[in-house]
Residue frames relative to the residue before (quaternion, step in Angstrom):
aa qw qx qy qz dx dy dz
M 1.0000 0.0000 0.0000 0.0000 0.00 0.00 0.00
R 0.4130 -0.7107 0.5180 0.2366 3.56 -0.92 0.89
S 0.3663 -0.7468 0.5132 0.2117 3.57 -0.98 0.80
A 0.6714 -0.5165 0.3649 0.3863 3.54 -1.28 0.48
P 0.6300 0.5326 -0.3769 0.4212 3.67 0.89 -0.69
L 0.6187 0.5328 -0.3622 0.4496 3.58 1.07 -0.62
W 0.6508 0.4951 -0.3152 0.4816 3.56 1.00 -0.78
A 0.6127 0.5611 -0.3467 0.4354 3.55 1.04 -0.75
A 0.6291 0.5497 -0.3412 0.4309 3.56 1.00 -0.75
V 0.5875 0.5737 -0.3736 0.4314 3.57 1.07 -0.68
A 0.6734 0.4956 -0.2949 0.4626 3.58 0.94 -0.88
L 0.6490 0.5317 -0.3213 0.4392 3.55 1.07 -0.66
L 0.5875 0.6066 -0.3640 0.3930 3.58 1.21 -0.39
A 0.7253 0.3953 -0.2373 0.5112 3.59 1.11 -0.57
G 0.1547 -0.7992 0.5765 0.0706 3.58 -0.98 0.79
C 0.4636 -0.6345 0.5295 0.3196 3.51 -1.28 0.25
A 0.0172 -0.8056 0.5918 -0.0203 3.56 -0.83 0.94
T 0.2954 0.7167 -0.5784 0.2540 3.51 0.13 1.29
P 0.5655 -0.6132 0.4121 0.3666 3.57 -1.03 0.61
D 0.5791 -0.5732 0.4484 0.3675 3.55 -1.18 0.59
R 0.1879 -0.7301 0.6436 0.1319 3.52 -1.20 0.68
L 0.1713 -0.7901 0.5846 0.0681 3.55 -0.98 0.80
A 0.0600 0.7840 -0.6142 0.0666 3.56 -0.83 1.00
T 0.1914 -0.7610 0.6088 0.1169 3.56 -1.11 0.70
V 0.0362 -0.7930 0.6063 -0.0470 3.53 -0.82 1.11
D 0.3236 -0.7853 0.5014 0.1646 3.60 -0.84 0.95
T 0.5506 0.6813 -0.3694 0.3102 3.61 1.20 -0.02
R 0.7843 0.2029 -0.1311 0.5714 3.62 1.15 -0.39
S 0.4286 -0.7147 0.4920 0.2519 3.53 -1.19 0.48
E 0.6806 0.4442 -0.3032 0.4975 3.58 1.21 0.10
S 0.2153 -0.7719 0.5897 0.1000 3.52 -1.22 0.50
V 0.0210 0.7778 -0.6278 0.0214 3.55 -1.05 0.79
G 0.0088 0.7457 -0.6662 -0.0028 3.52 -1.05 0.83
H 0.0941 -0.8012 0.5842 0.0890 3.59 -1.11 0.48
Q 0.0326 -0.7823 0.6219 0.0143 3.50 -1.25 0.53
R 0.5123 -0.6083 0.5046 0.3361 3.56 -1.26 0.48
L 0.2747 -0.7437 0.5888 0.1574 3.55 -1.10 0.75
Q 0.4313 -0.6546 0.5486 0.2909 3.54 -1.23 0.46
P 0.5610 -0.5885 0.4393 0.3820 3.60 -1.08 0.57
Q 0.3038 -0.7360 0.5817 0.1664 3.52 -1.18 0.64
E 0.5110 -0.6584 0.4554 0.3132 3.59 -0.85 0.92
G 0.8720 0.1284 -0.0967 0.4623 3.55 -0.96 0.92
A 0.7684 0.2840 -0.1927 0.5401 3.62 1.18 0.18
G 0.8469 0.1483 -0.1102 0.4986 3.55 -1.23 0.53
G 0.8404 -0.0518 0.0835 0.5330 3.56 -0.79 -1.07
G 0.5691 0.6072 -0.3778 0.4059 3.59 1.22 -0.39
Q 0.5678 0.5973 -0.3890 0.4117 3.61 1.24 -0.27
V 0.5666 0.5743 -0.3890 0.4447 3.59 1.23 -0.34
Q 0.4085 -0.7252 0.4981 0.2432 3.54 -0.80 0.99
A 0.4827 -0.6708 0.4869 0.2828 3.55 -1.00 0.85
Y 0.2869 -0.7271 0.5995 0.1722 3.54 -1.14 0.72
A 0.2569 -0.7555 0.5838 0.1497 3.56 -0.82 0.98
L 0.4091 -0.7120 0.5174 0.2407 3.55 -0.76 1.06
G 0.4659 -0.6558 0.5198 0.2876 3.54 -1.12 0.72
A 0.7156 -0.4656 0.3116 0.4172 3.56 -1.29 0.30
G 0.7653 0.3439 -0.1911 0.5094 3.60 1.05 -0.67
E 0.6050 0.5675 -0.3506 0.4348 3.57 1.22 0.41
G 0.1097 -0.7454 0.6520 0.0852 3.51 -1.32 0.49
Y 0.2709 -0.7586 0.5691 0.1651 3.56 -1.26 0.22
R 0.1720 -0.7656 0.6150 0.0784 3.56 -0.91 1.01
M 0.4051 -0.7217 0.5172 0.2180 3.56 -0.74 1.15
P 0.4907 -0.6054 0.5104 0.3637 3.60 -1.14 0.49
Q 0.2383 -0.7607 0.5868 0.1424 3.56 -1.12 0.65
L 0.3516 -0.7335 0.5499 0.1895 3.55 -0.76 1.11
H 0.0130 -0.8356 0.5492 -0.0098 3.62 -0.60 1.07
T 0.7544 0.1984 -0.1581 0.6054 3.61 1.21 -0.31
A 0.1816 0.8116 -0.5235 0.1848 3.58 -0.40 1.20
P 0.0983 -0.7960 0.5947 0.0550 3.59 0.13 1.19
D 0.4906 -0.6583 0.4907 0.2919 3.56 -1.10 0.76
P 0.5747 -0.5624 0.4517 0.3865 3.59 -1.15 0.46
Q 0.1600 -0.7644 0.6202 0.0739 3.56 -1.10 0.81
V 0.2225 -0.7917 0.5569 0.1164 3.57 -0.49 1.16
G 0.0459 -0.8490 0.5232 0.0580 3.57 0.91 -0.90
D 0.8299 -0.2128 0.1798 0.4833 3.56 -0.98 -0.92
R 0.4461 0.7071 -0.4510 0.3123 3.61 1.24 -0.07
D 0.7636 0.2408 -0.1265 0.5856 3.56 1.14 -0.69
P 0.3007 -0.8104 0.4769 0.1593 3.61 -0.42 1.18
R 0.4592 0.6985 -0.4557 0.3058 3.63 1.19 -0.17
V 0.2876 -0.7581 0.5615 0.1650 3.57 -1.08 0.76
E 0.7421 0.1950 -0.1564 0.6220 3.58 1.29 -0.21
L 0.0901 0.7779 -0.6175 0.0732 3.55 -1.03 0.79
A 0.3747 -0.6970 0.5669 0.2288 3.55 -0.77 1.05
P 0.6671 -0.4810 0.3451 0.4523 3.62 -1.11 0.43
T 0.0137 -0.7970 0.5990 -0.0759 3.54 -0.69 1.21
T 0.1911 -0.8213 0.5334 0.0667 3.56 -0.61 1.16
I 0.1079 -0.7496 0.6530 0.0024 3.50 -0.97 1.11
C 0.1304 -0.8167 0.5595 0.0543 3.61 -0.81 0.95
L 0.1039 -0.7895 0.6040 0.0324 3.53 -1.14 0.76
Q 0.2700 -0.6610 0.6642 0.2215 3.49 -1.29 0.53
V 0.1379 -0.8071 0.5734 0.0278 3.57 -0.63 1.17
V 0.2017 -0.7731 0.5939 0.0942 3.56 -0.72 1.12
V 0.1226 -0.8013 0.5855 0.0058 3.55 -0.65 1.24
S 0.4257 -0.7190 0.4926 0.2432 3.58 -0.78 1.03
A 0.6700 -0.4816 0.3816 0.4165 3.54 -1.33 0.18
E 0.6568 0.4963 -0.3035 0.4798 3.59 1.24 -0.39
G 0.5715 -0.6227 0.3681 0.3875 3.61 1.26 -0.15
D 0.5375 0.6006 -0.4077 0.4292 3.59 1.28 0.23
V 0.4619 -0.6448 0.5197 0.3174 3.57 -1.12 0.59
E 0.2887 -0.7678 0.5530 0.1460 3.56 -0.68 1.14
R 0.7658 -0.1962 0.1639 0.5901 3.57 0.98 -0.86
S 0.1848 -0.7337 0.6320 0.1679 3.52 -1.37 0.17
V 0.1737 -0.7799 0.5990 0.0519 3.53 -1.09 0.83
P 0.4804 -0.6564 0.4839 0.3227 3.62 -0.85 0.88
L 0.1928 -0.7563 0.6202 0.0791 3.52 -1.05 0.89
T 0.0703 0.8383 -0.5314 0.0996 3.58 -0.30 1.23
D 0.5066 0.6924 -0.3979 0.3251 3.59 1.25 0.13
R 0.6281 0.4798 -0.3393 0.5100 3.59 1.27 0.13
P 0.5854 -0.5945 0.4042 0.3748 3.61 -1.00 0.68
D 0.7082 0.4573 -0.2747 0.4625 3.61 0.94 -0.79
C 0.6967 0.4379 -0.2681 0.5010 3.62 1.28 -0.07
A 0.4089 0.7638 -0.4338 0.2474 3.60 1.26 -0.10
A 0.5579 0.6275 -0.3931 0.3748 3.63 1.11 -0.53
G 0.5813 0.6059 -0.3669 0.4004 3.59 1.16 -0.47
A 0.6566 0.5063 -0.3070 0.4673 3.59 1.22 -0.42
A 0.5766 0.6096 -0.3723 0.3967 3.62 1.23 -0.33
A 0.5383 -0.6588 0.4295 0.3030 3.58 -0.87 1.01
E 0.6599 0.5265 -0.3226 0.4281 3.62 0.97 -0.78
N 0.6987 0.4439 -0.2694 0.4921 3.60 1.25 -0.27
A 0.3030 0.7835 -0.4936 0.2250 3.59 1.25 0.28
A 0.6466 0.5187 -0.3281 0.4529 3.62 0.99 -0.75
L 0.6299 0.5213 -0.3328 0.4698 3.59 1.06 -0.70
L 0.6465 0.5181 -0.3067 0.4685 3.56 0.96 -0.92
Q 0.6690 0.4959 -0.3002 0.4651 3.59 0.91 -0.89
A 0.6350 0.5235 -0.3314 0.4614 3.61 0.99 -0.78
A 0.6506 0.5031 -0.3160 0.4731 3.60 0.97 -0.82
Q 0.6793 0.4837 -0.2996 0.4635 3.60 0.89 -0.87
D 0.6282 0.5260 -0.3351 0.4652 3.61 1.02 -0.74
A 0.6654 0.5050 -0.3067 0.4563 3.59 0.95 -0.85
V 0.7102 0.4563 -0.2910 0.4503 3.61 0.73 -0.96
A 0.5473 0.6054 -0.4010 0.4161 3.60 1.16 -0.42
M 0.7067 0.4351 -0.2509 0.4983 3.61 1.20 -0.52
W 0.4864 0.6769 -0.4377 0.3370 3.61 1.22 -0.14
K 0.1269 -0.7690 0.6241 0.0554 3.54 -1.21 0.68
Y 0.1400 -0.7824 0.6059 0.0349 3.54 -1.05 0.88
S 0.4097 -0.5533 0.6158 0.3832 3.50 -1.35 0.15
S 0.5645 -0.6655 0.3667 0.3224 3.56 -0.92 0.84
A 0.4646 -0.6030 0.5692 0.3108 3.49 -1.31 0.57
A 0.0157 -0.8204 0.5716 -0.0063 3.59 -1.09 0.52
V 0.3100 -0.6613 0.6404 0.2378 3.48 -1.35 0.46
C 0.2353 -0.7723 0.5813 0.1014 3.54 -0.80 1.09
H 0.1642 -0.7848 0.5932 0.0726 3.58 -0.78 1.05
F 0.1249 -0.8171 0.5626 0.0149 3.56 -0.53 1.25
A 0.5591 -0.5741 0.4752 0.3633 3.55 -1.25 0.50
A 0.6466 -0.5214 0.3856 0.4016 3.56 -1.17 0.58
G 0.8320 0.1824 -0.1672 0.4965 3.54 -0.88 1.02
K 0.6760 0.4954 -0.2885 0.4630 3.62 1.24 -0.01
V 0.3774 0.7300 -0.4911 0.2889 3.60 1.18 0.38
P 0.3684 -0.7445 0.5070 0.2302 3.62 -0.69 1.04
A 0.6529 -0.5001 0.3896 0.4146 3.56 -1.28 0.32
N 0.7226 0.3220 -0.2017 0.5775 3.59 1.05 -0.78
R 0.1927 -0.8296 0.5170 0.0852 3.57 -0.06 1.29
G 0.5771 0.5661 -0.3821 0.4477 3.58 1.27 0.06
D 0.6162 0.5034 -0.3335 0.5056 3.57 1.32 -0.05
C 0.2539 -0.8205 0.4991 0.1152 3.58 -0.40 1.24
R 0.4162 0.6954 -0.4969 0.3104 3.62 1.18 0.00
G 0.7915 0.2742 -0.2296 0.4956 3.55 -0.90 0.96
A 0.4823 0.6595 -0.4471 0.3640 3.59 1.23 0.03
E 0.5077 -0.6331 0.4930 0.3136 3.56 -1.15 0.68
R 0.7948 0.0158 0.0409 0.6053 3.53 1.07 -0.82
I 0.1447 -0.7626 0.6263 0.0727 3.56 -1.04 0.86
E 0.1260 -0.8166 0.5632 0.0109 3.55 -0.59 1.22
P 0.2898 -0.7541 0.5609 0.1812 3.63 -0.34 1.19
V 0.0689 -0.8097 0.5828 0.0014 3.58 -0.98 0.87
A 0.4883 -0.6185 0.5299 0.3134 3.53 -1.28 0.52
V 0.0886 -0.7922 0.6027 0.0354 3.57 -1.15 0.66
S 0.2674 -0.7100 0.6234 0.1890 3.50 -1.37 0.28
L 0.0653 -0.8069 0.5869 -0.0146 3.56 -0.75 1.11
L 0.2973 -0.7521 0.5647 0.1644 3.56 -1.11 0.69
Y 0.0263 -0.8042 0.5934 -0.0206 3.57 -0.92 0.96
A 0.1957 -0.7316 0.6393 0.1337 3.53 -1.26 0.60
F 0.1335 -0.7647 0.6284 0.0496 3.56 -1.00 0.94
T 0.1246 -0.7914 0.5956 0.0588 3.57 -0.76 1.03
F 0.1620 -0.7889 0.5919 0.0327 3.53 -0.65 1.24
E 0.0741 0.7844 -0.6124 0.0647 3.55 -1.07 0.78
I 0.0956 -0.7518 0.6491 0.0655 3.56 -1.09 0.77
V 0.0363 0.8156 -0.5691 0.0979 3.56 -0.59 1.23
K 0.8348 -0.2817 0.1705 0.4412 3.56 -0.56 1.22
G 0.7287 -0.4640 0.2530 0.4355 3.57 0.80 0.95
Q 0.6629 0.4769 -0.3119 0.4855 3.60 1.18 0.18
Q 0.3289 -0.7518 0.5447 0.1730 3.53 -0.94 0.94
V 0.0404 -0.7586 0.6502 0.0136 3.55 -0.93 0.94
V 0.1096 -0.8158 0.5675 0.0222 3.56 -0.64 1.12
R 0.0438 -0.7598 0.6486 0.0071 3.52 -0.90 1.02
M 0.0214 0.8115 -0.5815 0.0532 3.56 -0.63 1.12
Q 0.0502 -0.7678 0.6383 0.0248 3.51 -1.08 0.76
G 0.8140 0.3043 -0.2104 0.4479 3.52 -1.07 0.76
R 0.6171 0.5265 -0.3701 0.4528 3.59 1.16 0.34
């Protein structure tokens, strides 16, 4: 039987590649943007072994459909904050619910998550992802000779097996002179 970490590795192989969008909003003094991270060899999510799809299998990525942004609010009293990145490994159940999130601090660009002064940022990110909802990831099992060119499309599969996955995200927080600037990638 294949284990969930193997299925999680499949999800880590695909990344989001959409151009950054920039918006300025005058209603809040904090800024948060998030993006998916790629696995890193030998560290963090990279420790999960990759699963090789069989000849008659395909893989459908989970799709994030409900994703409230982290809200720091009064938890952090700072009035200025240079861009500060906090990273999380998010474990998504086979049903598309977030089971848990774990701070990811083993990358140089994610080290701020280990600093005590950023505990409020880390907590805001974890509180937000706890409410995220996905359509489930799945392994698609096709009949011999019936595998489509796009193996991420489960239409026509004999069996669709929802699977749990582990995804890596980076959240960049910034407070700039009472103005919120949001940079988002992958949404």
